[in-house]
C-alpha positions in Angstrom: 91.7 118.7 117.6 90.3 115.2 116.8 92.6 112.3 117.1 93.9 110.4 114.1 92.1 107.3 112.8 95.4 105.5 113.0 99.1 105.3 112.2 101.2 103.4 109.7 104.2 102.1 111.6 107.4 101.7 109.6 111.1 101.2 110.4 114.3 102.7 109.1 115.8 99.3 108.8 115.3 95.7 109.9 115.6 94.8 113.6 114.9 98.3 114.9 112.2 96.9 117.2 109.3 98.1 115.1 106.9 95.3 116.3 107.9 95.8 119.9 107.3 99.5 119.7 104.0 98.9 117.8 102.4 96.7 120.4 103.9 98.9 123.2 102.2 102.0 121.7 98.9 100.1 121.3 99.1 98.9 125.0 100.0 102.3 126.3 97.1 103.9 124.4 94.7 101.3 125.7 95.8 100.8 129.3 97.4 104.2 130.1 95.6 106.7 127.9 92.3 104.9 128.2 91.5 104.6 124.5 89.2 101.6 124.2 89.0 101.1 120.5 92.6 100.5 119.5 92.9 98.0 116.7 95.9 96.2 115.1 96.6 95.2 111.5 99.6 93.5 110.0 98.9 93.4 106.2 101.8 91.0 105.4 104.3 89.0 107.5 107.0 86.7 106.2 109.3 84.0 107.6 106.8 82.7 110.1 103.5 80.9 110.6 100.4 82.2 112.4 100.5 81.1 116.0 104.3 81.0 116.4 105.6 83.0 119.3 108.0 84.9 117.0 105.3 85.8 114.4 104.6 89.6 114.4 100.9 88.8 114.5 101.3 86.8 117.7 103.5 89.4 119.3 101.1 92.2 118.4 98.2 90.4 119.9 99.8 89.3 123.1 102.1 92.2 123.6 99.3 94.8 123.2 97.2 93.0 125.9 94.1 94.4 124.1 92.2 91.1 123.6 89.6 92.5 121.1 91.1 90.7 118.1 92.2 87.1 117.4 95.6 86.7 115.8 94.0 85.5 112.5 92.2 88.8 112.3 95.3 90.9 112.9 97.2 89.5 109.9 96.0 89.2 106.3 98.9 87.4 104.6 101.5 85.1 106.1 104.3 83.7 103.9 106.9 81.1 105.1 110.1 82.5 103.6 111.9 85.2 105.5 112.1 87.5 102.5 110.6 90.7 101.1 106.8 90.0 100.6 107.1 90.2 96.7 109.8 87.5 96.7 108.4 85.5 99.6 105.0 85.3 97.7 106.8 84.3 94.4 108.7 81.5 96.2 105.3 80.2 97.5 103.9 80.3 94.0 101.6 83.2 94.9 100.9 86.7 93.7 99.9 89.3 96.3 96.9 91.3 95.2 97.9 94.8 96.1 94.6 96.5 95.3 92.7 93.9 97.4 95.1 94.6 100.3 94.4 98.4 99.9 90.7 97.8 99.9 90.9 95.6 102.9 92.8 98.3 104.7 90.2 100.9 103.8 87.4 98.6 104.9 89.1 98.1 108.3 89.7 101.9 108.8 86.0 102.6 107.9 84.9 100.5 110.9 86.2 103.2 113.2 88.6 102.9 116.0 92.2 103.8 116.1 94.3 101.5 113.9 97.9 100.6 114.4 99.0 99.3 111.0 102.5 97.7 111.0 104.3 97.4 107.7 106.9 94.9 106.9 110.4 96.4 107.2 111.0 99.9 105.8 109.2 102.0 103.2 111.4 100.7 100.4 110.5 97.0 100.9 109.0 95.5 97.7 105.4 94.4 98.4 104.6 93.3 94.9 106.4 93.6 91.5 104.9 97.1 91.1 104.5 98.3 94.7 106.6 99.2 97.7 105.5 99.4 101.3 105.5 103.2 100.8 102.7 102.8 98.3 100.5 101.0 100.8 101.1 103.7 103.5 100.2 106.4 100.9 97.1 104.6 99.6 95.8 104.1 103.1 96.4 107.8 103.8 97.7 107.2 107.3 100.5 109.3 108.9 103.7 107.5 109.5 105.3 106.6 112.9 108.9 105.9 112.1 110.8 103.6 114.4 114.6 104.1 114.3 117.6 102.8 116.2 118.8 105.0 119.0 122.5 104.8 118.3 125.2 105.7 115.7 123.9 105.8 112.1 120.3 106.5 113.0 120.4 110.2 111.9 121.3 109.2 108.3 118.7 106.4 108.2 116.0 108.6 109.7 116.6 111.5 107.4 116.6 109.2 104.4 113.3 107.7 105.5 111.8 111.2 106.1 112.9 112.4 102.7 111.5 109.3 101.0 108.1 109.7 102.6 107.9 113.4 101.9 108.7 112.9 98.3 105.6 110.6 98.1 103.5 113.2 100.0 103.0 111.0 103.0 102.4 112.7 106.3 104.8 111.9 109.2 103.4 111.9 112.7 106.8 111.5 114.3 109.8 109.3 115.2 110.6 107.1 118.1 114.2 106.2 118.8 114.3 102.7 120.2 116.9 100.6 122.0 119.4 102.8 123.8 121.8 101.2 126.3 122.7 102.4 129.7 125.1 105.4 129.5 124.0 106.3 125.9 121.3 108.9 127.0 123.4 112.0 126.1 124.3 110.6 122.6 120.7 109.6 121.9 119.4 113.1 122.8 121.9 114.6 120.4 120.7 112.2 117.7 117.1 113.3 118.4 118.1 117.0 118.2 119.8 116.5 114.9 116.9 114.6 113.4 114.5 117.3 114.4 116.8 120.0 113.1 117.5 118.5 109.7 114.3 116.5 109.2 111.7 118.9 110.6 109.9 116.0 112.3 109.4 115.6 116.0 111.1 112.8 117.9 108.2 111.8 120.1 110.0 109.3 122.3 113.3 107.7 123.2 113.0 104.2 124.5 115.6 102.0 126.3 116.6 98.6 125.2 114.4 96.0 126.9 114.8 92.4 125.9 111.4 91.0 125.0 109.9 88.5 127.4 106.8 86.4 126.9 105.0 87.2 130.1 102.3 89.7 131.2 104.5 91.3 133.9 107.1 92.2 131.3 104.5 93.4 128.9 102.9 95.7 131.5 106.3 97.1 132.3 107.0 97.8 128.6 103.7 99.5 128.1 104.3 101.7 131.2 107.8 102.6 129.8 106.2 103.6 126.5 103.5 105.6 128.2 106.1 107.4 130.3 108.7 108.1 127.5 106.5 108.7 124.4 104.3 111.7 123.8 101.2 109.7 123.1 98.9 112.7 122.9 100.9 114.3 120.1 101.5 111.0 118.4 97.8 110.4 117.9 97.1 114.0 117.0 95.5 115.3 120.2 98.0 118.1 120.6 100.7 120.0 118.7 104.1 121.2 119.8 
């Protein structure tokens, strides 16, 4: 089958490592699977400025090691307050134009390539007064890659996210459990089994906790880890279970 045109990457909660997984997947697809047209898009980021090392746009660009986009092209809207986009925009005296954001996304997708679109937080994060992050994923018609914690509580959060997406009619490509510690492998595998049994969604990868470092050697190691531990072919729609 043909590969997907992209993925909408969301998290089950804050601080699940969504951005780290997003750029790791992009790097693995590019440098290990040999896909040469991977593109990145961060529609909205908050609590940072473009160019800061902790900005998602900066981390996506440098962590992916792709080099075909400048940081300013990766992100569309950057807001200084570390809040949900709706409130962060309001604090800055701005109103996010949701329909313009959707049209921009569709224009990007129409250029071709494989797009990794990273949302802000989870699906229930308010994007505007009338729209949630879930609405953007649905209107872009991209399958979801859900990033969840590996440990205790992840089954509940994952199943809730799956149910929420299904209720809106959004396709789910799969789930990656991220951040397990040494000695937790057996428990994480049980969590993956329960998510698949009750959610009916494949867990496509289980990733260890790796503290992010800002050097190419670490980024190469992280990309290799993702390539080894995530079923990239199934993730992008090149095979089925």
